[in-house]
PAGU-653782 format. One record per residue (C-alpha): residue number from 0; x, y, z. Coordinates in steps of 0.25 Angstrom, whole numbers, always signed. Layout:
BEGIN
{seq=NUM, px=X, py=Y, pz=Z}
...
# end
This chain:
BEGIN
{seq=0, px=+0, py=+0, pz=+0}
{seq=1, px=+11, py=+10, pz=+3}
{seq=2, px=+17, py=+8, pz=-11}
{seq=3, px=+4, py=+11, pz=-17}
{seq=4, px=+3, py=+24, pz=-8}
{seq=5, px=+17, py=+29, pz=-12}
{seq=6, px=+15, py=+26, pz=-27}
{seq=7, px=+1, py=+34, pz=-26}
{seq=8, px=+7, py=+46, pz=-20}
{seq=9, px=+19, py=+47, pz=-29}
{seq=10, px=+10, py=+45, pz=-42}
{seq=11, px=+2, py=+57, pz=-36}
{seq=12, px=+14, py=+65, pz=-33}
{seq=13, px=+21, py=+63, pz=-47}
{seq=14, px=+8, py=+64, pz=-55}
{seq=15, px=+7, py=+78, pz=-50}
{seq=16, px=+21, py=+81, pz=-52}
{seq=17, px=+19, py=+91, pz=-63}
{seq=18, px=+12, py=+101, pz=-54}
{seq=19, px=+21, py=+100, pz=-42}
{seq=20, px=+31, py=+109, pz=-37}
{seq=21, px=+40, py=+106, pz=-25}
{seq=22, px=+40, py=+118, pz=-16}
{seq=23, px=+53, py=+123, pz=-10}
{seq=24, px=+55, py=+126, pz=+5}
{seq=25, px=+58, py=+140, pz=+3}
{seq=26, px=+51, py=+147, pz=+14}
{seq=27, px=+59, py=+153, pz=+25}
{seq=28, px=+62, py=+142, pz=+35}
{seq=29, px=+51, py=+141, pz=+46}
{seq=30, px=+49, py=+133, pz=+59}
{seq=31, px=+37, py=+131, pz=+69}
{seq=32, px=+40, py=+126, pz=+83}
{seq=33, px=+27, py=+121, pz=+89}
{seq=34, px=+22, py=+113, pz=+101}
{seq=35, px=+9, py=+109, pz=+107}
{seq=36, px=+12, py=+111, pz=+122}
{seq=37, px=-2, py=+106, pz=+127}
{seq=38, px=-7, py=+93, pz=+121}
{seq=39, px=-19, py=+87, pz=+127}
{seq=40, px=-23, py=+76, pz=+131}
{seq=41, px=-9, py=+71, pz=+128}
{seq=42, px=-3, py=+80, pz=+138}
{seq=43, px=-12, py=+74, pz=+149}
{seq=44, px=-8, py=+60, pz=+145}
{seq=45, px=+6, py=+64, pz=+145}
{seq=46, px=+5, py=+70, pz=+159}
{seq=47, px=-2, py=+57, pz=+164}
{seq=48, px=+9, py=+49, pz=+158}
{seq=49, px=+19, py=+58, pz=+166}
{seq=50, px=+11, py=+56, pz=+179}
{seq=51, px=+12, py=+41, pz=+177}
{seq=52, px=+27, py=+42, pz=+175}
{seq=53, px=+28, py=+50, pz=+188}
{seq=54, px=+21, py=+40, pz=+196}
{seq=55, px=+28, py=+28, pz=+189}
{seq=56, px=+15, py=+23, pz=+184}
{seq=57, px=+9, py=+17, pz=+171}
{seq=58, px=-2, py=+19, pz=+162}
{seq=59, px=-14, py=+21, pz=+163}
{seq=60, px=-14, py=+34, pz=+170}
{seq=61, px=-22, py=+34, pz=+183}
{seq=62, px=-17, py=+45, pz=+192}
{seq=63, px=-16, py=+60, pz=+192}
{seq=64, px=-8, py=+69, pz=+182}
{seq=65, px=+3, py=+77, pz=+189}
{seq=66, px=+4, py=+91, pz=+185}
{seq=67, px=+19, py=+90, pz=+182}
{seq=68, px=+16, py=+79, pz=+172}
{seq=69, px=+10, py=+89, pz=+162}
{seq=70, px=+23, py=+97, pz=+162}
{seq=71, px=+31, py=+85, pz=+157}
{seq=72, px=+23, py=+85, pz=+143}
{seq=73, px=+37, py=+86, pz=+136}
{seq=74, px=+39, py=+72, pz=+140}
{seq=75, px=+26, py=+67, pz=+133}
{seq=76, px=+24, py=+74, pz=+121}
{seq=77, px=+12, py=+71, pz=+112}
{seq=78, px=+14, py=+67, pz=+98}
{seq=79, px=+10, py=+81, pz=+93}
{seq=80, px=+20, py=+87, pz=+103}
{seq=81, px=+31, py=+78, pz=+99}
{seq=82, px=+29, py=+81, pz=+85}
{seq=83, px=+29, py=+96, pz=+88}
{seq=84, px=+42, py=+95, pz=+95}
{seq=85, px=+49, py=+86, pz=+84}
{seq=86, px=+44, py=+96, pz=+74}
{seq=87, px=+50, py=+108, pz=+82}
{seq=88, px=+63, py=+101, pz=+84}
{seq=89, px=+66, py=+96, pz=+70}
{seq=90, px=+58, py=+108, pz=+64}
{seq=91, px=+67, py=+118, pz=+71}
{seq=92, px=+79, py=+111, pz=+65}
{seq=93, px=+74, py=+111, pz=+51}
{seq=94, px=+71, py=+126, pz=+52}
{seq=95, px=+86, py=+128, pz=+56}
{seq=96, px=+91, py=+120, pz=+44}
{seq=97, px=+82, py=+128, pz=+35}
{seq=98, px=+87, py=+142, pz=+41}
{seq=99, px=+101, py=+137, pz=+39}
{seq=100, px=+101, py=+132, pz=+25}
{seq=101, px=+92, py=+143, pz=+20}
{seq=102, px=+103, py=+152, pz=+25}
{seq=103, px=+115, py=+144, pz=+20}
{seq=104, px=+109, py=+140, pz=+7}
{seq=105, px=+97, py=+149, pz=+3}
{seq=106, px=+88, py=+141, pz=-7}
{seq=107, px=+88, py=+151, pz=-18}
{seq=108, px=+87, py=+141, pz=-29}
{seq=109, px=+83, py=+127, pz=-31}
{seq=110, px=+97, py=+121, pz=-30}
{seq=111, px=+100, py=+129, pz=-17}
{seq=112, px=+86, py=+125, pz=-12}
{seq=113, px=+88, py=+110, pz=-14}
{seq=114, px=+102, py=+111, pz=-7}
{seq=115, px=+96, py=+119, pz=+4}
{seq=116, px=+85, py=+109, pz=+7}
{seq=117, px=+95, py=+97, pz=+6}
{seq=118, px=+105, py=+103, pz=+16}
{seq=119, px=+94, py=+107, pz=+26}
{seq=120, px=+88, py=+93, pz=+25}
{seq=121, px=+102, py=+87, pz=+28}
{seq=122, px=+105, py=+96, pz=+39}
{seq=123, px=+91, py=+94, pz=+45}
{seq=124, px=+93, py=+79, pz=+45}
{seq=125, px=+105, py=+81, pz=+54}
{seq=126, px=+98, py=+89, pz=+64}
{seq=127, px=+86, py=+80, pz=+63}
{seq=128, px=+94, py=+68, pz=+67}
{seq=129, px=+100, py=+76, pz=+79}
{seq=130, px=+86, py=+80, pz=+83}
{seq=131, px=+80, py=+66, pz=+82}
{seq=132, px=+88, py=+63, pz=+95}
{seq=133, px=+82, py=+75, pz=+103}
{seq=134, px=+69, py=+77, pz=+111}
{seq=135, px=+58, py=+81, pz=+101}
{seq=136, px=+65, py=+76, pz=+89}
{seq=137, px=+61, py=+65, pz=+79}
{seq=138, px=+64, py=+53, pz=+88}
{seq=139, px=+57, py=+60, pz=+99}
{seq=140, px=+45, py=+61, pz=+91}
{seq=141, px=+45, py=+46, pz=+88}
{seq=142, px=+46, py=+43, pz=+102}
{seq=143, px=+36, py=+53, pz=+107}
{seq=144, px=+26, py=+47, pz=+98}
{seq=145, px=+28, py=+34, pz=+105}
{seq=146, px=+27, py=+41, pz=+119}
{seq=147, px=+14, py=+49, pz=+115}
{seq=148, px=+7, py=+36, pz=+113}
{seq=149, px=+11, py=+31, pz=+127}
{seq=150, px=+8, py=+44, pz=+134}
{seq=151, px=-6, py=+44, pz=+128}
{seq=152, px=-8, py=+32, pz=+136}
{seq=153, px=+0, py=+37, pz=+148}
{seq=154, px=+12, py=+28, pz=+147}
{seq=155, px=+25, py=+35, pz=+151}
{seq=156, px=+37, py=+34, pz=+142}
{seq=157, px=+50, py=+41, pz=+140}
{seq=158, px=+57, py=+46, pz=+127}
{seq=159, px=+72, py=+43, pz=+127}
{seq=160, px=+74, py=+54, pz=+117}
{seq=161, px=+76, py=+63, pz=+130}
{seq=162, px=+88, py=+55, pz=+132}
{seq=163, px=+93, py=+59, pz=+118}
{seq=164, px=+93, py=+45, pz=+113}
{seq=165, px=+98, py=+40, pz=+99}
{seq=166, px=+91, py=+44, pz=+87}
{seq=167, px=+78, py=+37, pz=+84}
{seq=168, px=+80, py=+25, pz=+94}
{seq=169, px=+75, py=+33, pz=+106}
{seq=170, px=+66, py=+25, pz=+115}
{seq=171, px=+54, py=+27, pz=+123}
{seq=172, px=+56, py=+21, pz=+137}
{seq=173, px=+51, py=+21, pz=+151}
{seq=174, px=+38, py=+14, pz=+147}
{seq=175, px=+33, py=+3, pz=+156}
{seq=176, px=+29, py=-10, pz=+152}
{seq=177, px=+16, py=-9, pz=+160}
{seq=178, px=+12, py=+3, pz=+151}
{seq=179, px=+14, py=-4, pz=+138}
{seq=180, px=+6, py=-15, pz=+143}
{seq=181, px=-5, py=-5, pz=+147}
{seq=182, px=-4, py=+1, pz=+133}
{seq=183, px=-5, py=-12, pz=+125}
{seq=184, px=-17, py=-17, pz=+134}
{seq=185, px=-25, py=-5, pz=+134}
{seq=186, px=-21, py=+3, pz=+121}
{seq=187, px=-15, py=-7, pz=+111}
{seq=188, px=-17, py=+3, pz=+99}
{seq=189, px=-8, py=+13, pz=+107}
{seq=190, px=+2, py=+2, pz=+109}
{seq=191, px=+3, py=+0, pz=+94}
{seq=192, px=+3, py=+15, pz=+91}
{seq=193, px=+14, py=+17, pz=+102}
{seq=194, px=+24, py=+9, pz=+94}
{seq=195, px=+21, py=+16, pz=+81}
{seq=196, px=+20, py=+30, pz=+86}
{seq=197, px=+35, py=+34, pz=+85}
{seq=198, px=+35, py=+32, pz=+70}
{seq=199, px=+22, py=+40, pz=+69}
{seq=200, px=+29, py=+51, pz=+76}
{seq=201, px=+40, py=+52, pz=+66}
{seq=202, px=+30, py=+53, pz=+55}
{seq=203, px=+22, py=+63, pz=+62}
{seq=204, px=+34, py=+72, pz=+63}
{seq=205, px=+37, py=+71, pz=+48}
{seq=206, px=+22, py=+75, pz=+45}
{seq=207, px=+23, py=+87, pz=+54}
{seq=208, px=+35, py=+92, pz=+48}
{seq=209, px=+30, py=+90, pz=+34}
{seq=210, px=+18, py=+98, pz=+38}
{seq=211, px=+28, py=+110, pz=+41}
{seq=212, px=+35, py=+108, pz=+28}
{seq=213, px=+23, py=+108, pz=+20}
{seq=214, px=+13, py=+118, pz=+27}
{seq=215, px=+23, py=+127, pz=+34}
{seq=216, px=+34, py=+126, pz=+23}
{seq=217, px=+45, py=+125, pz=+34}
{seq=218, px=+54, py=+117, pz=+24}
{seq=219, px=+60, py=+108, pz=+35}
{seq=220, px=+71, py=+100, pz=+30}
{seq=221, px=+67, py=+87, pz=+35}
{seq=222, px=+70, py=+77, pz=+24}
{seq=223, px=+80, py=+70, pz=+32}
{seq=224, px=+71, py=+67, pz=+44}
{seq=225, px=+59, py=+64, pz=+35}
{seq=226, px=+67, py=+53, pz=+28}
{seq=227, px=+74, py=+47, pz=+39}
{seq=228, px=+63, py=+48, pz=+49}
{seq=229, px=+53, py=+41, pz=+39}
{seq=230, px=+64, py=+30, pz=+36}
{seq=231, px=+66, py=+28, pz=+51}
{seq=232, px=+51, py=+26, pz=+53}
{seq=233, px=+50, py=+17, pz=+41}
{seq=234, px=+62, py=+9, pz=+46}
{seq=235, px=+57, py=+9, pz=+61}
{seq=236, px=+43, py=+3, pz=+56}
{seq=237, px=+51, py=-8, pz=+48}
{seq=238, px=+62, py=-11, pz=+58}
{seq=239, px=+55, py=-24, pz=+63}
{seq=240, px=+59, py=-30, pz=+50}
{seq=241, px=+74, py=-27, pz=+51}
{seq=242, px=+83, py=-39, pz=+53}
{seq=243, px=+89, py=-32, pz=+65}
{seq=244, px=+75, py=-29, pz=+72}
{seq=245, px=+74, py=-41, pz=+81}
{seq=246, px=+89, py=-39, pz=+86}
{seq=247, px=+86, py=-24, pz=+88}
{seq=248, px=+74, py=-28, pz=+97}
{seq=249, px=+82, py=-39, pz=+104}
{seq=250, px=+93, py=-28, pz=+108}
{seq=251, px=+81, py=-19, pz=+114}
{seq=252, px=+77, py=-31, pz=+122}
{seq=253, px=+91, py=-33, pz=+127}
{seq=254, px=+91, py=-19, pz=+134}
{seq=255, px=+84, py=-14, pz=+146}
{seq=256, px=+79, py=-28, pz=+150}
{seq=257, px=+76, py=-23, pz=+164}
{seq=258, px=+73, py=-8, pz=+162}
{seq=259, px=+59, py=-8, pz=+156}
{seq=260, px=+58, py=+8, pz=+156}
{seq=261, px=+71, py=+9, pz=+148}
{seq=262, px=+65, py=+1, pz=+137}
{seq=263, px=+59, py=+7, pz=+124}
{seq=264, px=+44, py=+6, pz=+125}
{seq=265, px=+43, py=-4, pz=+113}
{seq=266, px=+57, py=-6, pz=+106}
{seq=267, px=+55, py=-4, pz=+91}
{seq=268, px=+42, py=+1, pz=+87}
{seq=269, px=+36, py=-6, pz=+76}
{seq=270, px=+38, py=-21, pz=+80}
{seq=271, px=+30, py=-17, pz=+92}
{seq=272, px=+20, py=-9, pz=+84}
{seq=273, px=+16, py=-20, pz=+75}
{seq=274, px=+16, py=-30, pz=+86}
{seq=275, px=+6, py=-22, pz=+95}
{seq=276, px=-2, py=-19, pz=+82}
{seq=277, px=-5, py=-34, pz=+80}
{seq=278, px=-6, py=-37, pz=+95}
{seq=279, px=-16, py=-27, pz=+102}
{seq=280, px=-21, py=-37, pz=+112}
{seq=281, px=-8, py=-43, pz=+116}
{seq=282, px=-3, py=-38, pz=+130}
{seq=283, px=+9, py=-30, pz=+129}
{seq=284, px=+16, py=-39, pz=+139}
{seq=285, px=+14, py=-51, pz=+129}
{seq=286, px=+27, py=-46, pz=+123}
{seq=287, px=+34, py=-54, pz=+133}
{seq=288, px=+45, py=-50, pz=+143}
{seq=289, px=+57, py=-42, pz=+140}
{seq=290, px=+68, py=-53, pz=+137}
{seq=291, px=+77, py=-55, pz=+149}
{seq=292, px=+71, py=-42, pz=+156}
{seq=293, px=+59, py=-35, pz=+163}
{seq=294, px=+46, py=-31, pz=+156}
{seq=295, px=+40, py=-33, pz=+143}
{seq=296, px=+47, py=-35, pz=+130}
{seq=297, px=+43, py=-23, pz=+122}
{seq=298, px=+50, py=-24, pz=+109}
{seq=299, px=+44, py=-32, pz=+98}
{seq=300, px=+54, py=-40, pz=+89}
{seq=301, px=+51, py=-43, pz=+74}
{seq=302, px=+50, py=-58, pz=+79}
{seq=303, px=+38, py=-54, pz=+88}
{seq=304, px=+30, py=-50, pz=+76}
{seq=305, px=+21, py=-59, pz=+68}
{seq=306, px=+21, py=-60, pz=+53}
{seq=307, px=+8, py=-51, pz=+52}
{seq=308, px=+14, py=-41, pz=+61}
{seq=309, px=+27, py=-40, pz=+52}
{seq=310, px=+18, py=-39, pz=+40}
{seq=311, px=+10, py=-27, pz=+45}
{seq=312, px=+23, py=-20, pz=+50}
{seq=313, px=+30, py=-22, pz=+37}
{seq=314, px=+17, py=-16, pz=+30}
{seq=315, px=+18, py=-4, pz=+40}
{seq=316, px=+33, py=-3, pz=+38}
{seq=317, px=+31, py=-2, pz=+23}
{seq=318, px=+21, py=+9, pz=+24}
{seq=319, px=+31, py=+18, pz=+31}
{seq=320, px=+38, py=+20, pz=+18}
{seq=321, px=+26, py=+29, pz=+15}
{seq=322, px=+32, py=+39, pz=+24}
{seq=323, px=+43, py=+42, pz=+14}
{seq=324, px=+34, py=+46, pz=+3}
{seq=325, px=+33, py=+61, pz=+4}
{seq=326, px=+39, py=+73, pz=-4}
{seq=327, px=+42, py=+78, pz=+11}
{seq=328, px=+53, py=+67, pz=+11}
{seq=329, px=+61, py=+74, pz=+1}
{seq=330, px=+59, py=+88, pz=+6}
{seq=331, px=+47, py=+92, pz=-3}
{seq=332, px=+38, py=+99, pz=+6}
{seq=333, px=+28, py=+106, pz=-3}
{seq=334, px=+23, py=+102, pz=-17}
{seq=335, px=+16, py=+113, pz=-25}
{seq=336, px=+5, py=+107, pz=-34}
{seq=337, px=+1, py=+121, pz=-39}
{seq=338, px=+2, py=+135, pz=-34}
{seq=339, px=-4, py=+135, pz=-20}
{seq=340, px=-5, py=+120, pz=-19}
{seq=341, px=+5, py=+112, pz=-11}
{seq=342, px=+6, py=+97, pz=-8}
{seq=343, px=+14, py=+87, pz=-1}
{seq=344, px=+12, py=+73, pz=+5}
{seq=345, px=+18, py=+63, pz=+14}
{seq=346, px=+14, py=+48, pz=+15}
{seq=347, px=+13, py=+42, pz=+29}
{seq=348, px=+12, py=+29, pz=+36}
{seq=349, px=+12, py=+27, pz=+51}
{seq=350, px=+10, py=+15, pz=+60}
{seq=351, px=-2, py=+17, pz=+69}
{seq=352, px=-9, py=+10, pz=+80}
{seq=353, px=-17, py=+1, pz=+71}
{seq=354, px=-8, py=-1, pz=+59}
{seq=355, px=-3, py=+10, pz=+50}
{seq=356, px=-7, py=+23, pz=+43}
{seq=357, px=-3, py=+26, pz=+29}
{seq=358, px=-6, py=+38, pz=+21}
{seq=359, px=-1, py=+52, pz=+17}
{seq=360, px=-1, py=+66, pz=+21}
{seq=361, px=-4, py=+76, pz=+10}
{seq=362, px=+0, py=+91, pz=+13}
{seq=363, px=-8, py=+102, pz=+5}
{seq=364, px=-7, py=+117, pz=+4}
{seq=365, px=-17, py=+122, pz=-5}
{seq=366, px=-17, py=+137, pz=-6}
{seq=367, px=-12, py=+138, pz=+8}
{seq=368, px=-23, py=+128, pz=+13}
{seq=369, px=-14, py=+118, pz=+20}
{seq=370, px=-18, py=+104, pz=+24}
{seq=371, px=-13, py=+90, pz=+26}
{seq=372, px=-21, py=+78, pz=+22}
{seq=373, px=-18, py=+64, pz=+27}
{seq=374, px=-24, py=+51, pz=+20}
{seq=375, px=-20, py=+37, pz=+24}
{seq=376, px=-24, py=+23, pz=+28}
{seq=377, px=-24, py=+17, pz=+42}
{seq=378, px=-20, py=+2, pz=+40}
{seq=379, px=-22, py=-10, pz=+50}
{seq=380, px=-22, py=-25, pz=+48}
{seq=381, px=-36, py=-25, pz=+42}
{seq=382, px=-40, py=-11, pz=+39}
{seq=383, px=-35, py=+1, pz=+30}
{seq=384, px=-42, py=+13, pz=+34}
{seq=385, px=-42, py=+28, pz=+29}
{seq=386, px=-37, py=+40, pz=+36}
{seq=387, px=-37, py=+55, pz=+33}
{seq=388, px=-32, py=+68, pz=+39}
{seq=389, px=-33, py=+82, pz=+35}
{seq=390, px=-25, py=+94, pz=+41}
{seq=391, px=-29, py=+108, pz=+37}
{seq=392, px=-19, py=+118, pz=+41}
{seq=393, px=-22, py=+133, pz=+45}
{seq=394, px=-37, py=+134, pz=+42}
{seq=395, px=-37, py=+149, pz=+43}
{seq=396, px=-31, py=+156, pz=+30}
{seq=397, px=-32, py=+170, pz=+35}
{seq=398, px=-18, py=+176, pz=+34}
{seq=399, px=-10, py=+179, pz=+47}
{seq=400, px=-22, py=+172, pz=+55}
{seq=401, px=-17, py=+170, pz=+69}
{seq=402, px=-26, py=+158, pz=+71}
{seq=403, px=-27, py=+146, pz=+63}
{seq=404, px=-30, py=+131, pz=+64}
{seq=405, px=-27, py=+118, pz=+57}
{seq=406, px=-37, py=+106, pz=+57}
{seq=407, px=-35, py=+91, pz=+56}
{seq=408, px=-45, py=+81, pz=+52}
{seq=409, px=-42, py=+66, pz=+52}
{seq=410, px=-51, py=+54, pz=+50}
{seq=411, px=-47, py=+39, pz=+49}
{seq=412, px=-51, py=+24, pz=+50}
{seq=413, px=-43, py=+16, pz=+59}
{seq=414, px=-44, py=+1, pz=+64}
{seq=415, px=-54, py=+0, pz=+76}
{seq=416, px=-47, py=+2, pz=+89}
{seq=417, px=-33, py=+3, pz=+82}
{seq=418, px=-33, py=-12, pz=+81}
{seq=419, px=-24, py=-17, pz=+69}
{seq=420, px=-33, py=-29, pz=+67}
{seq=421, px=-46, py=-22, pz=+68}
{seq=422, px=-56, py=-24, pz=+57}
{seq=423, px=-64, py=-12, pz=+59}
{seq=424, px=-60, py=+3, pz=+59}
{seq=425, px=-63, py=+16, pz=+67}
{seq=426, px=-65, py=+30, pz=+61}
{seq=427, px=-57, py=+41, pz=+68}
{seq=428, px=-55, py=+56, pz=+66}
{seq=429, px=-48, py=+68, pz=+71}
{seq=430, px=-50, py=+82, pz=+70}
{seq=431, px=-40, py=+93, pz=+75}
{seq=432, px=-37, py=+108, pz=+74}
{seq=433, px=-24, py=+115, pz=+76}
{seq=434, px=-27, py=+130, pz=+79}
{seq=435, px=-15, py=+140, pz=+80}
{seq=436, px=-15, py=+154, pz=+84}
{seq=437, px=-3, py=+163, pz=+80}
{seq=438, px=+1, py=+172, pz=+92}
{seq=439, px=+12, py=+178, pz=+84}
{seq=440, px=+17, py=+175, pz=+70}
{seq=441, px=+27, py=+164, pz=+76}
{seq=442, px=+20, py=+159, pz=+88}
{seq=443, px=+7, py=+152, pz=+88}
{seq=444, px=-2, py=+144, pz=+98}
{seq=445, px=-6, py=+130, pz=+93}
{seq=446, px=-17, py=+121, pz=+96}
{seq=447, px=-22, py=+107, pz=+91}
{seq=448, px=-35, py=+102, pz=+95}
{seq=449, px=-40, py=+88, pz=+90}
{seq=450, px=-49, py=+76, pz=+92}
{seq=451, px=-47, py=+62, pz=+87}
{seq=452, px=-55, py=+50, pz=+88}
{seq=453, px=-49, py=+36, pz=+91}
{seq=454, px=-38, py=+32, pz=+81}
{seq=455, px=-23, py=+34, pz=+78}
{seq=456, px=-20, py=+47, pz=+73}
{seq=457, px=-6, py=+51, pz=+68}
{seq=458, px=+2, py=+59, pz=+78}
{seq=459, px=-9, py=+58, pz=+89}
{seq=460, px=-5, py=+49, pz=+101}
{seq=461, px=-20, py=+45, pz=+104}
{seq=462, px=-28, py=+33, pz=+98}
{seq=463, px=-40, py=+37, pz=+107}
{seq=464, px=-50, py=+48, pz=+103}
{seq=465, px=-44, py=+61, pz=+108}
{seq=466, px=-45, py=+76, pz=+109}
{seq=467, px=-31, py=+83, pz=+109}
{seq=468, px=-28, py=+98, pz=+111}
{seq=469, px=-14, py=+104, pz=+110}
{seq=470, px=-9, py=+118, pz=+112}
{seq=471, px=+4, py=+124, pz=+108}
{seq=472, px=+12, py=+134, pz=+101}
{seq=473, px=+21, py=+136, pz=+89}
{seq=474, px=+32, py=+145, pz=+85}
{seq=475, px=+36, py=+147, pz=+70}
{seq=476, px=+46, py=+154, pz=+62}
{seq=477, px=+38, py=+158, pz=+50}
# end
């Protein structure tokens, strides 16, 4: 199926070639720093999680929230807050590269423009690699998406990025076996989503930065992290098929035999993901004891997977190659179809709580009316179901308006109760608005109000029906 989708989009892209113009990133460099300081109900769940930690307890939450627990929100960021911070860190570096290269090599003609963009992307890859190891970097985004799923169910964890770990191999630790037993028993779909959420975070980061490059024309030089980040996600999903995978898992099992809290919450993500996907009714403790040590054996080896599990994991892994199909991958951020009409696209496949999503994001700017349309399919064992999303940016077209708002509407069909083997589907939808008030030309107050029904939603930690409200601020250069 993924080959058919790729072919279809390239046919469309090439068929329109005679009317397309690649738009150069020639606007003055720009950057926006934003953060949603208040994020409810997630901040309440995070405070409850911190209170449990303070009492050395476990899920579910049953006590009182200590006032000081709210002040530790920075240790339990929501998916949206983590994406804010990754965008702020990497985006500020991209802005710096654009400033420097526009000063050192002004793009006054096509040759200089290509060289300017090539050099900016090369140097940006270097600082991206360094920033990966930092709090609020790309690896942090990956791990925080894992942790957001646990925090939503009041399970405490710790991101080893705060110890400045090595690259993308940073672990999430300090998770109790009893909490994982609780999660699998009461929320098996969250257990599945937990393992897949890290890669989901990587794809959400890329989507967010593409929005900036298309709609805000920031010109971020992010080819390097787009390619390497996507290849990392593809290889990570497919890692259980590597010859060395069982040996790698054995090496994990040889460490921390008696220190449960020092262990990663799962080992490698996608052998555990597909195992839990197929075994929603199996108790977590059925994984067996940690070999020669204390507690439950968390990592799932390739040899633990059935042929059916391997077949679906292989299918999911193949679908990840869709994420490479986009003009953004080679630095083309806007395509002019005709004067006033701009377009771009990025295909996307994401492992979910019930299987995987596969589709595409279509970026449109039609006479300054900006929108992103998402069209895709939700795939499980027995079902292939539709999903659609529309984001319309800045509804108010009045020039220099202080107040504006964007709106988002999503609708989907997903397997009933998130069960991979379900034969029936549930309908779900979400509606949101993102008002913004410009206090000055550069400083704005932001909000994000949304409601979703039960279901998996890209970049949202909750599988339950939930109303969310966020308030924050932004600072921009242009």
